[in-house]
TIRO-2110 file (N, C-alpha, C; in Angstrom, 1 decimal):
// TIRO-2110
16.4, 3.4, -0.3, N, 1, A
15.3, 4.2, 0.3, CA, 1, A
14.2, 3.2, 0.8, C, 1, A
13.8, 3.4, 2.1, N, 2, A
12.8, 2.5, 2.6, CA, 2, A
11.4, 3.2, 2.5, C, 2, A
10.4, 2.6, 1.9, N, 3, A
9.1, 3.2, 1.7, CA, 3, A
8.1, 2.7, 2.8, C, 3, A
8.4, 1.8, 3.6, N, 4, A
7.4, 1.2, 4.4, CA, 4, A
7.4, 1.7, 5.9, C, 4, A
6.2, 1.5, 6.5, N, 5, A
6.1, 1.9, 7.9, CA, 5, A
6.1, 0.6, 8.8, C, 5, A
6.2, -0.6, 8.2, N, 6, A
6.3, -1.8, 8.9, CA, 6, A
7.7, -2.3, 9.1, C, 6, A
7.9, -3.4, 9.8, N, 7, A
9.1, -4.0, 9.9, CA, 7, A
9.4, -4.6, 8.4, C, 7, A
10.6, -4.3, 7.9, N, 8, A
10.8, -4.8, 6.5, CA, 8, A
10.5, -6.2, 6.4, C, 8, A
9.9, -6.6, 5.3, N, 9, A
9.5, -8.0, 5.1, CA, 9, A
9.7, -8.2, 3.6, C, 9, A
9.6, -9.5, 3.2, N, 10, A
9.7, -9.8, 1.8, CA, 10, A
8.6, -9.1, 1.0, C, 10, A
7.4, -9.0, 1.6, N, 11, A
6.3, -8.3, 0.9, CA, 11, A
6.7, -6.8, 0.6, C, 11, A
7.2, -6.2, 1.6, N, 12, A
7.6, -4.8, 1.5, CA, 12, A
8.7, -4.6, 0.4, C, 12, A
9.7, -5.5, 0.5, N, 13, A
10.8, -5.4, -0.5, CA, 13, A
10.3, -5.7, -1.9, C, 13, A
9.4, -6.6, -2.0, N, 14, A
8.8, -6.9, -3.4, CA, 14, A
8.1, -5.7, -3.9, C, 14, A
7.3, -5.0, -3.0, N, 15, A
6.6, -3.8, -3.4, CA, 15, A
7.5, -2.7, -3.9, C, 15, A
8.6, -2.6, -3.2, N, 16, A
9.6, -1.6, -3.6, CA, 16, A
10.2, -1.9, -4.9, C, 16, A
10.5, -3.2, -5.1, N, 17, A
11.1, -3.7, -6.4, CA, 17, A
10.1, -3.4, -7.5, C, 17, A
8.8, -3.6, -7.3, N, 18, A
7.9, -3.3, -8.4, CA, 18, A
7.9, -1.8, -8.7, C, 18, A
7.9, -0.9, -7.7, N, 19, A
8.0, 0.5, -7.9, CA, 19, A
9.3, 0.8, -8.7, C, 19, A
10.4, 0.2, -8.3, N, 20, A
11.6, 0.5, -9.0, CA, 20, A
11.6, 0.0, -10.5, C, 20, A
11.0, -1.1, -10.7, N, 21, A
10.8, -1.7, -12.1, CA, 21, A
10.0, -0.8, -12.9, C, 21, A
8.8, -0.3, -12.4, N, 22, A
7.9, 0.6, -13.1, CA, 22, A
8.6, 1.9, -13.4, C, 22, A
9.4, 2.4, -12.5, N, 23, A
10.1, 3.7, -12.7, CA, 23, A
11.1, 3.6, -13.8, C, 23, A
11.9, 2.4, -13.8, N, 24, A
12.9, 2.2, -14.8, CA, 24, A
12.3, 2.1, -16.2, C, 24, A
11.2, 1.4, -16.2, N, 25, A
10.5, 1.2, -17.5, CA, 25, A
10.0, 2.6, -18.1, C, 25, A
9.4, 3.4, -17.2, N, 26, A
9.0, 4.8, -17.6, CA, 26, A
10.2, 5.6, -18.1, C, 26, A
11.4, 5.4, -17.5, N, 27, A
12.5, 6.2, -17.9, CA, 27, A
13.3, 5.6, -19.1, C, 27, A
12.7, 4.5, -19.7, N, 28, A
13.3, 3.9, -20.9, CA, 28, A
14.4, 3.0, -20.7, C, 28, A
14.6, 2.6, -19.4, N, 29, A
15.7, 1.6, -19.1, CA, 29, A
15.1, 0.5, -18.3, C, 29, A
14.3, -0.4, -18.9, N, 30, A
13.6, -1.4, -18.2, CA, 30, A
14.6, -2.4, -17.6, C, 30, A
14.3, -2.9, -16.4, N, 31, A
15.1, -4.0, -15.7, CA, 31, A
14.2, -5.1, -15.4, C, 31, A
14.8, -6.3, -15.3, N, 32, A
14.1, -7.5, -15.0, CA, 32, A
13.6, -7.5, -13.5, C, 32, A
12.6, -8.3, -13.2, N, 33, A
12.1, -8.4, -11.9, CA, 33, A
13.2, -8.8, -10.9, C, 33, A
14.0, -9.8, -11.3, N, 34, A
15.1, -10.3, -10.5, CA, 34, A
16.2, -9.2, -10.2, C, 34, A
16.5, -8.4, -11.3, N, 35, A
17.4, -7.3, -11.0, CA, 35, A
16.9, -6.3, -10.1, C, 35, A
15.6, -6.0, -10.1, N, 36, A
15.0, -5.1, -9.2, CA, 36, A
15.0, -5.6, -7.8, C, 36, A
14.7, -6.9, -7.6, N, 37, A
14.8, -7.5, -6.3, CA, 37, A
16.2, -7.4, -5.7, C, 37, A
17.2, -7.7, -6.6, N, 38, A
18.6, -7.6, -6.1, CA, 38, A
19.0, -6.2, -5.7, C, 38, A
18.6, -5.2, -6.5, N, 39, A
18.9, -3.8, -6.2, CA, 39, A
18.2, -3.4, -4.9, C, 39, A
17.0, -3.7, -4.7, N, 40, A
16.3, -3.4, -3.4, CA, 40, A
17.0, -4.1, -2.2, C, 40, A
17.3, -5.3, -2.4, N, 41, A
18.0, -6.0, -1.3, CA, 41, A
19.3, -5.3, -0.9, C, 41, A
20.1, -4.9, -1.9, N, 42, A
21.3, -4.1, -1.6, CA, 42, A
21.0, -2.8, -0.9, C, 42, A
19.9, -2.1, -1.4, N, 43, A
19.6, -0.8, -0.7, CA, 43, A
19.3, -1.0, 0.7, C, 43, A
18.8, -2.2, 1.1, N, 44, A
18.5, -2.4, 2.5, CA, 44, A
19.6, -3.0, 3.3, C, 44, A
20.8, -3.1, 2.6, N, 45, A
22.0, -3.6, 3.3, CA, 45, A
22.3, -5.1, 3.2, C, 45, A
21.6, -5.8, 2.4, N, 46, A
21.8, -7.2, 2.2, CA, 46, A
22.7, -7.4, 1.0, C, 46, A
23.4, -8.5, 1.0, N, 47, A
24.4, -8.9, -0.1, CA, 47, A
23.6, -9.1, -1.4, C, 47, A
22.5, -9.9, -1.3, N, 48, A
21.6, -10.2, -2.4, CA, 48, A
20.2, -10.5, -2.0, C, 48, A
19.4, -10.8, -2.9, N, 49, A
18.0, -11.1, -2.6, CA, 49, A
17.8, -12.3, -1.7, C, 49, A
18.5, -13.4, -2.0, N, 50, A
18.4, -14.6, -1.2, CA, 50, A
18.8, -14.4, 0.3, C, 50, A
19.9, -13.6, 0.5, N, 51, A
20.3, -13.2, 1.8, CA, 51, A
19.2, -12.4, 2.5, C, 51, A
18.6, -11.5, 1.8, N, 52, A
17.6, -10.7, 2.4, CA, 52, A
16.4, -11.5, 2.9, C, 52, A
15.9, -12.4, 2.0, N, 53, A
14.8, -13.2, 2.3, CA, 53, A
15.1, -14.1, 3.5, C, 53, A
16.3, -14.7, 3.6, N, 54, A
16.6, -15.5, 4.7, CA, 54, A
16.7, -14.7, 6.0, C, 54, A
17.1, -13.5, 5.9, N, 55, A
17.2, -12.7, 7.2, CA, 55, A
15.9, -12.0, 7.6, C, 55, A
15.0, -11.8, 6.7, N, 56, A
13.7, -11.1, 7.0, CA, 56, A
12.8, -11.9, 7.9, C, 56, A
12.1, -11.2, 8.8, N, 57, A
11.2, -11.9, 9.7, CA, 57, A
10.1, -12.6, 8.9, C, 57, A
9.6, -13.7, 9.5, N, 58, A
8.5, -14.4, 8.9, CA, 58, A
7.3, -14.4, 9.9, C, 58, A
6.1, -14.4, 9.4, N, 59, A
5.0, -14.5, 10.2, CA, 59, A
4.6, -13.2, 11.0, C, 59, A
5.4, -12.1, 10.7, N, 60, A
5.1, -10.9, 11.4, CA, 60, A
3.8, -10.3, 10.7, C, 60, A
3.1, -9.5, 11.5, N, 61, A
1.9, -8.8, 10.9, CA, 61, A
2.5, -7.8, 9.9, C, 61, A
1.9, -7.9, 8.7, N, 62, A
2.3, -7.0, 7.6, CA, 62, A
1.6, -5.7, 7.7, C, 62, A
2.4, -4.6, 7.4, N, 63, A
1.9, -3.3, 7.4, CA, 63, A
1.6, -2.9, 5.9, C, 63, A
1.7, -1.7, 5.6, N, 64, A
1.5, -1.2, 4.2, CA, 64, A
2.8, -0.7, 3.7, C, 64, A
2.9, -0.7, 2.3, N, 65, A
4.1, -0.2, 1.7, CA, 65, A
3.7, 0.6, 0.4, C, 65, A
4.4, 1.6, 0.1, N, 66, A
4.2, 2.4, -1.1, CA, 66, A
4.4, 1.5, -2.3, C, 66, A
3.4, 1.5, -3.2, N, 67, A
3.5, 0.7, -4.4, CA, 67, A
2.7, -0.7, -4.2, C, 67, A
2.3, -0.9, -2.9, N, 68, A
1.6, -2.2, -2.6, CA, 68, A
0.2, -2.2, -3.2, C, 68, A
-0.2, -3.3, -3.8, N, 69, A
-1.6, -3.5, -4.3, CA, 69, A
-2.5, -3.8, -3.1, C, 69, A
-3.6, -3.1, -3.0, N, 70, A
-4.5, -3.3, -1.9, CA, 70, A
-6.0, -3.4, -2.5, C, 70, A
-6.9, -3.9, -1.6, N, 71, A
-8.3, -4.0, -1.9, CA, 71, A
-9.0, -3.7, -0.6, C, 71, A
-10.3, -3.4, -0.7, N, 72, A
-11.1, -3.2, 0.5, CA, 72, A
-12.4, -2.4, 0.1, C, 72, A
-12.8, -1.6, 1.1, N, 73, A
-14.0, -0.8, 0.8, CA, 73, A
-13.8, 0.6, 1.3, C, 73, A
-14.3, 1.6, 0.5, N, 74, A
-14.3, 3.0, 0.9, CA, 74, A
-15.8, 3.5, 0.9, C, 74, A
-16.2, 4.0, 2.0, N, 75, A
-17.6, 4.4, 2.1, CA, 75, A
-18.6, 3.3, 1.6, C, 75, A
-18.3, 2.1, 2.0, N, 76, A
-19.1, 0.9, 1.6, CA, 76, A
-18.9, 0.4, 0.2, C, 76, A
-18.1, 1.1, -0.6, N, 77, A
-17.9, 0.7, -2.0, CA, 77, A
-16.6, -0.1, -2.2, C, 77, A
-16.7, -1.2, -2.8, N, 78, A
-15.5, -2.0, -3.0, CA, 78, A
-14.5, -1.4, -3.9, C, 78, A
-13.2, -1.6, -3.7, N, 79, A
-12.1, -1.1, -4.6, CA, 79, A
-10.9, -2.0, -4.6, C, 79, A
-10.1, -1.8, -5.6, N, 80, A
-8.8, -2.3, -5.7, CA, 80, A
-7.9, -1.1, -6.1, C, 80, A
-6.7, -1.1, -5.7, N, 81, A
-5.8, 0.1, -6.0, CA, 81, A
-4.4, -0.1, -5.6, C, 81, A
-3.7, 1.0, -5.5, N, 82, A
-2.3, 1.0, -5.2, CA, 82, A
-2.0, 2.1, -4.1, C, 82, A
-1.2, 1.7, -3.1, N, 83, A
-0.8, 2.7, -2.1, CA, 83, A
0.2, 3.7, -2.7, C, 83, A
-0.2, 5.0, -2.6, N, 84, A
0.7, 6.0, -3.1, CA, 84, A
1.5, 6.7, -2.1, C, 84, A
1.0, 6.8, -0.9, N, 85, A
1.7, 7.5, 0.2, CA, 85, A
1.3, 7.0, 1.6, C, 85, A
2.2, 7.1, 2.5, N, 86, A
2.0, 6.7, 3.9, CA, 86, A
2.6, 7.7, 4.8, C, 86, A
1.9, 7.9, 6.0, N, 87, A
2.4, 8.7, 7.0, CA, 87, A
2.0, 8.2, 8.4, C, 87, A
2.9, 8.0, 9.3, N, 88, A
2.6, 7.5, 10.6, CA, 88, A
2.0, 8.6, 11.4, C, 88, A
0.9, 8.5, 12.0, N, 89, A
0.3, 9.5, 12.8, CA, 89, A
1.0, 9.7, 14.2, C, 89, A
0.8, 10.9, 14.8, N, 90, A
1.6, 11.1, 16.1, CA, 90, A
1.3, 10.1, 17.2, C, 90, A
0.1, 9.5, 17.2, N, 91, A
-0.2, 8.5, 18.2, CA, 91, A
0.5, 7.2, 18.0, C, 91, A
1.2, 7.1, 16.9, N, 92, A
2.0, 5.8, 16.6, CA, 92, A
1.1, 4.6, 16.4, C, 92, A
-0.2, 4.8, 16.4, N, 93, A
-1.1, 3.6, 16.3, CA, 93, A
-1.9, 3.7, 14.9, C, 93, A
-1.9, 4.8, 14.3, N, 94, A
-2.6, 5.0, 13.0, CA, 94, A
-1.7, 5.4, 11.9, C, 94, A
-2.2, 5.1, 10.7, N, 95, A
-1.4, 5.5, 9.5, CA, 95, A
-2.3, 6.3, 8.5, C, 95, A
-1.8, 7.4, 8.0, N, 96, A
-2.5, 8.1, 7.0, CA, 96, A
-2.1, 7.4, 5.7, C, 96, A
-3.0, 6.9, 4.9, N, 97, A
-2.7, 6.2, 3.7, CA, 97, A
-3.4, 6.8, 2.5, C, 97, A
-2.7, 7.0, 1.4, N, 98, A
-3.3, 7.5, 0.2, CA, 98, A
-3.3, 6.3, -0.8, C, 98, A
-4.5, 6.1, -1.4, N, 99, A
-4.8, 5.0, -2.3, CA, 99, A
-5.3, 5.5, -3.6, C, 99, A
-4.7, 5.1, -4.7, N, 100, A
-5.1, 5.4, -6.1, CA, 100, A
-6.0, 4.2, -6.5, C, 100, A
-7.3, 4.4, -6.7, N, 101, A
-8.2, 3.3, -7.1, CA, 101, A
-8.0, 3.0, -8.5, C, 101, A
-8.1, 1.7, -8.9, N, 102, A
-8.0, 1.3, -10.2, CA, 102, A
-9.2, 1.8, -11.0, C, 102, A
-10.4, 1.8, -10.5, N, 103, A
-11.6, 2.3, -11.1, CA, 103, A
-12.2, 3.3, -10.1, C, 103, A
-12.6, 4.5, -10.5, N, 104, A
-13.2, 5.5, -9.6, CA, 104, A
-14.4, 4.9, -8.8, C, 104, A
-14.5, 5.3, -7.6, N, 105, A
-15.6, 4.8, -6.7, CA, 105, A
-16.6, 6.0, -6.5, C, 105, A
-17.9, 5.7, -6.6, N, 106, A
-18.9, 6.6, -6.4, CA, 106, A
-19.2, 6.7, -4.8, C, 106, A
-18.9, 7.8, -4.2, N, 107, A
-19.0, 7.9, -2.8, CA, 107, A
-20.3, 8.5, -2.3, C, 107, A
-21.3, 8.7, -3.2, N, 108, A
-22.6, 9.2, -2.9, CA, 108, A
-23.6, 8.1, -3.1, C, 108, A
-24.5, 7.9, -2.1, N, 109, A
-25.5, 6.9, -2.2, CA, 109, A
-26.8, 7.4, -2.8, C, 109, A
-26.9, 8.7, -3.1, N, 110, A
-28.1, 9.3, -3.7, CA, 110, A
-28.3, 8.8, -5.1, C, 110, A
-29.5, 8.7, -5.5, N, 111, A
-29.8, 8.3, -6.9, CA, 111, A
-29.8, 9.6, -7.8, C, 111, A
-29.8, 10.8, -7.1, N, 112, A
-29.9, 12.0, -7.9, CA, 112, A
-28.6, 12.5, -8.5, C, 112, A
-27.5, 12.1, -7.9, N, 113, A
-26.2, 12.6, -8.4, CA, 113, A
-25.1, 11.6, -8.0, C, 113, A
-24.0, 11.8, -8.5, N, 114, A
-22.8, 10.9, -8.2, CA, 114, A
-21.6, 11.8, -7.9, C, 114, A
-20.7, 11.3, -7.2, N, 115, A
-19.4, 11.9, -6.9, CA, 115, A
-18.3, 10.8, -6.9, C, 115, A
-17.6, 10.8, -8.0, N, 116, A
-16.6, 9.7, -8.1, CA, 116, A
-15.2, 10.2, -7.6, C, 116, A
-14.5, 9.3, -6.9, N, 117, A
-13.2, 9.5, -6.4, CA, 117, A
-12.3, 8.5, -6.9, C, 117, A
-11.1, 8.9, -7.4, N, 118, A
-10.1, 8.0, -7.9, CA, 118, A
-8.9, 7.9, -6.9, C, 118, A
-8.7, 8.9, -6.1, N, 119, A
-7.6, 8.9, -5.1, CA, 119, A
-8.2, 9.4, -3.8, C, 119, A
-7.9, 8.7, -2.7, N, 120, A
-8.4, 9.1, -1.4, CA, 120, A
-7.3, 9.0, -0.4, C, 120, A
-7.4, 9.8, 0.6, N, 121, A
-6.5, 9.7, 1.8, CA, 121, A
-7.3, 9.5, 3.0, C, 121, A
-7.0, 8.4, 3.8, N, 122, A
-7.8, 8.1, 5.0, CA, 122, A
-6.8, 7.7, 6.1, C, 122, A
-7.2, 7.8, 7.3, N, 123, A
-6.5, 7.3, 8.4, CA, 123, A
-7.0, 6.0, 8.8, C, 123, A
-6.1, 5.0, 8.9, N, 124, A
-6.5, 3.6, 9.3, CA, 124, A
-5.6, 3.2, 10.4, C, 124, A
-6.0, 2.1, 11.2, N, 125, A
-5.2, 1.5, 12.2, CA, 125, A
-4.2, 0.5, 11.5, C, 125, A
-3.4, -0.1, 12.2, N, 126, A
-2.5, -1.0, 11.6, CA, 126, A
-3.1, -2.3, 11.0, C, 126, A
-4.4, -2.5, 11.3, N, 127, A
-5.1, -3.6, 10.7, CA, 127, A
-5.8, -3.1, 9.4, C, 127, A
-5.7, -1.8, 9.1, N, 128, A
-6.3, -1.3, 7.9, CA, 128, A
-7.8, -0.8, 8.0, C, 128, A
-8.2, -0.6, 9.2, N, 129, A
-9.6, -0.2, 9.5, CA, 129, A
-9.6, 1.2, 10.0, C, 129, A
-10.4, 2.1, 9.4, N, 130, A
-10.5, 3.5, 9.7, CA, 130, A
-11.3, 3.6, 11.0, C, 130, A
-10.8, 4.5, 11.9, N, 131, A
-11.6, 4.8, 13.2, CA, 131, A
-12.8, 5.7, 12.9, C, 131, A
-12.7, 6.4, 11.8, N, 132, A
-13.9, 7.3, 11.4, CA, 132, A
-15.0, 6.4, 10.8, C, 132, A
-16.2, 6.7, 11.2, N, 133, A
-17.3, 5.8, 10.7, CA, 133, A
-18.4, 6.6, 10.1, C, 133, A
-19.2, 5.9, 9.2, N, 134, A
-20.3, 6.5, 8.6, CA, 134, A
-21.4, 6.6, 9.6, C, 134, A
-22.6, 7.2, 9.3, N, 135, A
-23.6, 7.4, 10.3, CA, 135, A
-24.2, 6.1, 10.7, C, 135, A
-24.1, 5.0, 10.0, N, 136, A
-24.6, 3.7, 10.4, CA, 136, A
-23.5, 2.8, 11.1, C, 136, A
-22.4, 3.5, 11.4, N, 137, A
-21.3, 2.8, 12.2, CA, 137, A
-20.3, 2.0, 11.3, C, 137, A
-20.4, 2.0, 10.0, N, 138, A
-19.4, 1.3, 9.1, CA, 138, A
-18.1, 2.2, 9.0, C, 138, A
-16.9, 1.6, 9.2, N, 139, A
-15.7, 2.4, 9.0, CA, 139, A
-15.7, 3.0, 7.6, C, 139, A
-15.1, 4.2, 7.5, N, 140, A
-15.0, 4.9, 6.2, CA, 140, A
-14.2, 4.0, 5.3, C, 140, A
-13.1, 3.4, 5.8, N, 141, A
-12.2, 2.6, 4.9, CA, 141, A
-11.8, 1.4, 5.6, C, 141, A
-11.8, 0.3, 4.8, N, 142, A
-11.2, -1.0, 5.2, CA, 142, A
-10.2, -1.3, 4.1, C, 142, A
-9.0, -1.5, 4.4, N, 143, A
-8.0, -1.8, 3.4, CA, 143, A
-7.1, -3.0, 3.8, C, 143, A
-6.8, -3.8, 2.8, N, 144, A
-5.9, -4.9, 3.1, CA, 144, A
-5.0, -5.2, 1.9, C, 144, A
-3.8, -5.7, 2.2, N, 145, A
-2.9, -6.0, 1.1, CA, 145, A
-3.4, -7.2, 0.2, C, 145, A
-3.0, -7.1, -1.0, N, 146, A
-3.4, -8.2, -2.0, CA, 146, A
-2.1, -8.9, -2.4, C, 146, A
-2.1, -10.2, -2.4, N, 147, A
-0.9, -11.0, -2.8, CA, 147, A
-1.0, -11.4, -4.2, C, 147, A
END
């Protein structure tokens, strides 16, 4: 199963392998990182992980993948988190991305109250920048992959 909206890359397949490994551990049947990489490579039609890496494009702009670790800012607040869902928008230029933050982010600037968010969905372009902006012109979300 392919989780990514980008051209498959080693980063995408590694993110899929991490999701597979985490799911196997939750189900009580843990697998090694190497075994997860081999299984993901076969799911994408490659004989093994080394064949997949040799055939995958290099230097291509990376998109986002489910399970990928990301960092950035949401409503000017810094975050780190994990991509939970992706959807390509009809214009084929934007992606709806759902991110689970590691630590809740306070999205209110008022000193009188707070509103914390742990999971948000935002529309971003392929560079990870939201076209929606705050009143002072700052994008709602800036997101980038973490290596």
